[in-house]
C-alpha positions as CSV (number, residue, x, y, z in Angstrom):
1,X,33.2,-22.2,-114.2
2,X,33.9,-23.3,-118.2
3,X,34.6,-19.5,-118.9
4,X,37.2,-20.0,-116.7
5,X,38.5,-23.0,-117.5
6,X,38.4,-22.0,-121.6
7,X,39.9,-18.7,-120.8
8,X,42.8,-20.1,-119.2
9,X,43.2,-22.5,-122.0
10,X,42.7,-19.7,-124.3
11,X,45.7,-18.1,-122.3
12,X,48.1,-21.0,-121.9
13,X,48.0,-21.6,-125.7
14,X,48.5,-17.9,-126.9
15,X,51.6,-17.8,-124.9
16,X,53.1,-21.2,-125.3
17,X,52.8,-20.9,-129.0
18,X,53.7,-17.0,-129.5
19,X,57.3,-17.1,-126.9
20,X,59.1,-19.2,-128.5
21,X,62.7,-18.2,-129.4
22,X,64.3,-19.6,-132.6
23,X,68.2,-20.0,-132.9
24,X,69.6,-17.8,-136.0
25,X,72.9,-17.2,-137.6
26,X,74.0,-14.0,-137.0
27,X,76.8,-12.0,-138.8
28,X,79.4,-9.7,-136.3
29,X,81.6,-7.0,-138.2
30,X,85.3,-5.6,-136.8
31,X,88.1,-3.4,-137.9
32,X,90.4,-5.6,-136.0
33,X,90.8,-9.6,-136.7
34,X,88.2,-11.3,-134.7
35,X,89.1,-13.3,-131.3
36,X,87.5,-13.9,-127.7
37,X,88.4,-10.9,-126.3
38,X,87.2,-8.4,-129.2
39,X,84.0,-10.3,-130.8
40,X,81.9,-8.1,-128.6
41,X,83.6,-5.0,-130.2
42,X,81.5,-5.4,-133.0
43,X,81.2,-2.3,-135.5
44,X,79.0,-1.2,-138.5
45,X,80.8,1.8,-140.2
46,X,84.1,1.2,-141.4
47,X,86.6,3.6,-143.5
48,X,87.1,3.1,-147.7
49,X,90.0,0.8,-148.2
50,X,90.1,-1.1,-145.0
51,X,89.6,-4.5,-144.1
52,X,86.6,-5.4,-143.1
53,X,86.7,-8.9,-140.6
54,X,83.8,-10.9,-139.7
55,X,82.2,-13.9,-138.0
56,X,79.1,-16.2,-138.7
57,X,77.8,-17.6,-135.9
58,X,76.0,-20.4,-136.4
59,X,74.1,-22.2,-133.7
60,X,72.8,-25.3,-135.8
61,X,75.3,-27.2,-138.0
62,X,75.2,-26.3,-141.6
63,X,74.7,-30.2,-142.7
64,X,76.5,-29.9,-146.2
65,X,79.4,-27.7,-145.0
66,X,78.8,-24.7,-147.9
67,X,77.9,-21.3,-147.2
68,X,77.8,-19.3,-150.0
69,X,78.2,-15.6,-149.1
70,X,76.8,-12.4,-151.4
71,X,78.1,-9.0,-150.2
72,X,75.6,-6.5,-151.5
73,X,75.6,-2.5,-152.3
74,X,71.9,-0.4,-152.2
75,X,72.1,2.4,-154.4
76,X,69.9,4.3,-156.3
77,X,72.5,4.4,-159.6
78,X,72.2,0.6,-160.9
79,X,69.1,-0.3,-163.0
80,X,68.6,-3.8,-161.0
81,X,66.4,-2.0,-158.3
82,X,69.1,-0.2,-156.9
83,X,71.5,-3.5,-155.6
84,X,74.5,-4.6,-156.8
85,X,76.4,-7.3,-156.4
86,X,79.3,-6.8,-155.6
87,X,80.9,-9.9,-154.2
88,X,79.9,-13.7,-153.9
89,X,82.2,-16.5,-152.5
90,X,81.3,-20.3,-151.8
91,X,83.0,-21.5,-148.4
92,X,83.5,-25.1,-147.3
93,X,84.0,-25.1,-143.6
94,X,86.5,-27.2,-142.1
95,X,86.0,-29.3,-138.9
96,X,86.7,-27.1,-136.3
97,X,85.0,-24.4,-138.3
98,X,81.1,-26.2,-138.1
99,X,79.3,-23.6,-136.2
100,X,81.5,-20.5,-137.0
101,X,83.6,-18.8,-140.0
102,X,85.6,-16.0,-140.0
103,X,87.6,-13.9,-142.7
104,X,87.6,-10.2,-144.1
105,X,87.2,-8.6,-147.3
106,X,87.9,-5.0,-148.5
107,X,85.5,-2.0,-150.2
108,X,86.8,0.8,-151.9
109,X,83.5,2.5,-152.6
110,X,81.7,4.5,-150.0
111,X,77.9,3.4,-149.8
112,X,75.2,1.7,-147.6
113,X,76.4,-2.5,-147.9
114,X,74.9,-6.1,-146.7
115,X,75.9,-9.5,-146.5
116,X,74.0,-12.6,-147.1
117,X,74.4,-15.3,-146.3
118,X,73.5,-19.1,-147.8
119,X,73.6,-22.7,-147.2
120,X,74.5,-24.5,-150.3
121,X,71.8,-27.3,-148.6
122,X,68.7,-24.7,-149.1
123,X,70.1,-21.9,-151.2
124,X,66.8,-19.9,-151.2
125,X,66.6,-19.3,-147.5
126,X,69.1,-16.5,-145.7
127,X,70.6,-17.7,-142.7
128,X,72.5,-14.4,-141.7
129,X,71.6,-11.2,-143.0
130,X,73.5,-7.8,-141.4
131,X,74.1,-4.2,-143.1
132,X,77.2,-1.9,-142.8
133,X,78.0,0.7,-144.0
134,X,81.4,2.3,-145.8
135,X,82.5,6.2,-145.6
136,X,85.4,8.1,-146.4
């Protein structure tokens, strides 16, 4: 009887501690200005010189309301382990943008890029990260 109780308790602890789902911030890219109708039509491949629209969705409110955004290019031509910092932005969230932020940028070089978003509350922890490609 003790073995049955211990095995049930062990299974309960295993499933209770590993089945947690945590809401995380995310980034969605699109070729067109992001609205409620086209938010699910996201893309990861873009043309060189075209506008890349993005939305940062944050389930938790950022306390300081400041975000730090980095766009980094991954390429073996650069000396710093193949990473080149392309753009950085500091953003202050408005009252209506507590849980999201949307904007666009333009890149004129082909390659593999990724975007990282940090909070000014904790600049060492990445809130969200997403990858995309720019092609001819």
